[in-house]
C-alpha positions in Angstrom: -24.4 12.5 55.1 -24.8 10.2 52.2 -21.8 9.0 50.2 -22.3 7.5 46.7 -20.3 4.8 45.0 -20.3 3.2 41.5 -20.2 -0.3 42.8 -20.6 -2.5 45.9 -17.3 -2.4 47.8 -16.0 -5.4 49.6 -16.7 -3.9 53.0 -20.3 -3.2 51.9 -20.7 -6.7 50.6 -19.6 -8.2 53.9 -21.9 -6.0 55.8 -24.9 -6.7 53.5 -24.4 -10.5 53.9 -24.9 -10.1 57.7 -28.3 -8.5 57.4 -31.5 -10.5 58.1 -33.9 -8.1 56.5 -33.9 -5.9 53.3 -36.5 -3.8 51.5 -37.3 -3.5 47.8 -38.9 -0.3 46.3 -40.5 0.1 42.9 -43.0 2.4 41.2 -45.0 2.4 37.9 -44.3 5.0 35.3 -47.6 6.7 35.7 -47.6 9.6 38.2 -50.9 8.4 39.7 -49.7 4.8 40.3 -49.0 3.2 43.6 -45.4 3.3 44.9 -44.5 0.0 46.5 -42.1 -0.9 49.3 -41.8 -4.5 50.5 -39.8 -6.0 53.3 -37.9 -9.3 52.6 -36.6 -11.9 54.9 -35.1 -15.4 54.7 -31.6 -16.0 53.2 -32.9 -14.7 49.9 -30.4 -12.1 48.7 -27.2 -12.6 46.8 -24.4 -10.4 45.5 -23.4 -11.8 42.2 -20.6 -9.2 41.6 -19.8 -5.7 42.6 -22.3 -4.5 40.1 -25.0 -7.2 40.1 -27.3 -8.6 42.7 -30.3 -10.9 42.8 -33.0 -12.1 45.2 -35.4 -15.0 45.4 -38.9 -13.5 45.2 -41.3 -15.5 47.4 -45.0 -15.4 46.8 -46.9 -12.6 48.5 -50.4 -11.2 48.6 -49.5 -8.8 45.8 -47.3 -8.6 42.8 -46.2 -5.0 42.7 -42.5 -5.5 42.4 -42.7 -8.0 39.5 -45.2 -5.7 37.7 -43.2 -2.6 38.1 -39.9 -4.2 37.1 -41.5 -5.7 34.0 -42.8 -2.3 33.0 -39.7 -0.1 33.6 -36.9 -2.1 35.3 -36.4 0.3 38.2 -35.7 -1.4 41.5 -34.0 0.0 44.7 -32.8 -2.2 47.5 -32.3 -0.9 51.0 -30.5 -2.4 54.0 -30.5 -0.9 57.5 -28.5 -1.7 60.6 -30.8 -2.7 63.5 -27.9 -3.6 65.8 -24.3 -2.4 66.1 -23.1 0.8 64.4 -25.8 2.7 62.5 -25.7 2.4 58.7 -28.1 2.4 55.7 -27.1 1.1 52.3 -29.2 1.6 49.1 -28.6 -0.1 45.8 -30.2 1.5 42.8 -30.5 -1.1 40.0 -32.0 -1.8 36.6 -33.7 -5.2 37.1 -35.2 -8.1 35.2 -37.6 -10.8 36.3 -36.9 -14.4 35.7 -40.1 -16.3 36.5 -40.2 -19.8 38.0 -39.9 -22.4 35.2 -37.7 -20.3 33.0 -34.1 -21.5 32.3 -32.7 -18.4 33.9 -34.7 -19.0 37.1 -33.8 -22.6 37.3 -30.1 -22.0 36.9 -30.0 -19.1 39.5 -32.3 -20.8 42.0 -30.3 -24.0 41.9 -26.9 -22.3 42.2 -27.7 -19.5 44.6 -30.7 -20.7 46.7 -30.5 -24.5 47.0 -32.2 -24.5 50.5 -35.2 -22.4 49.4 -35.5 -23.7 45.8 -37.4 -26.8 46.8 -40.2 -24.9 48.5 -43.5 -24.1 46.7 -43.4 -20.4 47.5 -40.7 -19.0 45.3 -42.2 -17.4 42.1 -39.2 -15.7 40.5 -35.6 -14.6 40.7 -35.1 -10.9 40.2 -31.7 -9.8 39.0 -30.6 -6.1 39.4 -27.7 -4.4 37.6 -26.3 -1.9 40.1 -25.7 1.6 38.8 -25.4 3.5 42.1 -24.7 2.6 45.7 -25.5 5.0 48.6 -24.4 4.8 52.2 -26.0 7.0 54.8 -25.9 7.3 58.6 -29.1 5.7 59.9 -28.8 7.6 63.2 -32.6 7.7 63.6 -33.2 4.0 63.1 -34.0 2.1 66.4 -32.2 -0.9 67.7 -33.8 -4.3 67.4 -32.6 -7.8 68.4 -33.0 -10.5 65.8 -34.8 -13.6 67.0 -35.5 -15.8 64.0 -37.0 -16.0 60.6 -40.7 -16.8 60.4 -41.7 -20.1 58.9 -45.3 -19.0 58.3 -45.0 -18.2 54.5 -43.3 -21.5 53.7 -45.7 -23.5 55.8 -48.7 -21.8 54.2 -47.4 -22.6 50.7 -47.2 -26.3 51.5 -51.0 -26.5 51.5 -51.8 -24.0 48.8 -52.1 -24.6 45.0 -49.6 -21.9 44.0 -50.6 -21.9 40.4 -54.2 -21.0 41.2 -53.1 -18.5 43.8 -50.8 -16.8 41.3 -53.6 -16.5 38.7 -56.1 -15.2 41.3 -53.8 -12.8 43.3 -50.7 -12.2 41.3 -51.8 -11.6 37.7 -52.0 -7.8 37.9 -50.7 -5.0 40.1 -52.9 -2.5 41.9 -52.7 -0.3 38.8 -53.6 -3.1 36.4 -50.0 -3.8 35.1 -49.4 -7.4 34.2 -47.7 -9.4 36.9 -47.3 -13.2 37.3 -49.7 -15.9 36.1 -51.5 -16.4 32.9 -52.1 -12.7 32.2 -48.3 -12.0 32.3 -46.9 -15.2 30.8 -44.6 -15.2 27.8 -47.2 -17.1 25.8 -49.8 -14.3 26.6 -47.3 -11.7 25.5 -46.5 -13.6 22.3 -50.3 -14.0 21.6 -50.9 -10.3 22.1 -48.0 -9.3 19.8 -49.4 -11.6 17.1 -52.9 -10.3 17.7 -52.1 -6.6 17.3 -52.4 -6.6 13.5 -55.7 -8.4 13.7 -57.1 -6.1 16.4 -55.9 -3.0 14.5 -57.5 -4.3 11.2 -60.7 -5.2 13.0 -61.0 -1.8 14.6 -60.3 -0.1 11.2 -63.0 -2.2 9.6 -65.5 -1.3 12.3 -64.7 2.3 11.8 -65.4 2.1 8.1 -68.6 0.2 8.7 -69.9 2.7 11.2 -69.0 5.6 8.7 -70.9 3.8 5.9 -74.0 3.3 8.1 -73.9 7.0 9.0 -73.7 7.9 5.2 -76.6 5.6 4.3 -78.7 6.9 7.2 -78.1 10.5 6.1 -79.2 9.8 2.6 -82.5 8.4 3.8 
């Protein structure tokens, strides 16, 4: 049976730190959108306090987690025992994305992820405020023996222009939500907010012009 807690206990923290794999789950607000679950490796997860966690988000083929968190902030972490006694722990959080280059990213990456920070692959640090912790049995999860972390992602990034890749592959989610890259940058968001009055005024002007043309045409 599942047991719920309001924060991450010390025993839960110690167990989580021993895990080599975790999952993140997100979804857009629209009911027809794609629900996303992503596995995460490396030493990329940190417990900042009993009610706050973060992880270093490495570049992937998609940008679902970033897009969903930017839209609605909902992010669930899951850890499962693949050796030893069975256990599953879920952390339900309200999250925020700090993209690479921002002051928040630089501070967190330098303090929490010094070994990975120097690689080209990291694209953000995602921080989650924990509002519920759940522990369940995991009796049906098979046993696996951990061998090692793959170096493939970090090796691939060494020979890739990440900025171009982010724009090409990480600008939008599968459902068209802004992700990372030019389409989701703060400068773009600022430009769009400033442009809304102009766009609204232009649309209103066009509506008036179309109506006027219809009236003139009717009189002819």
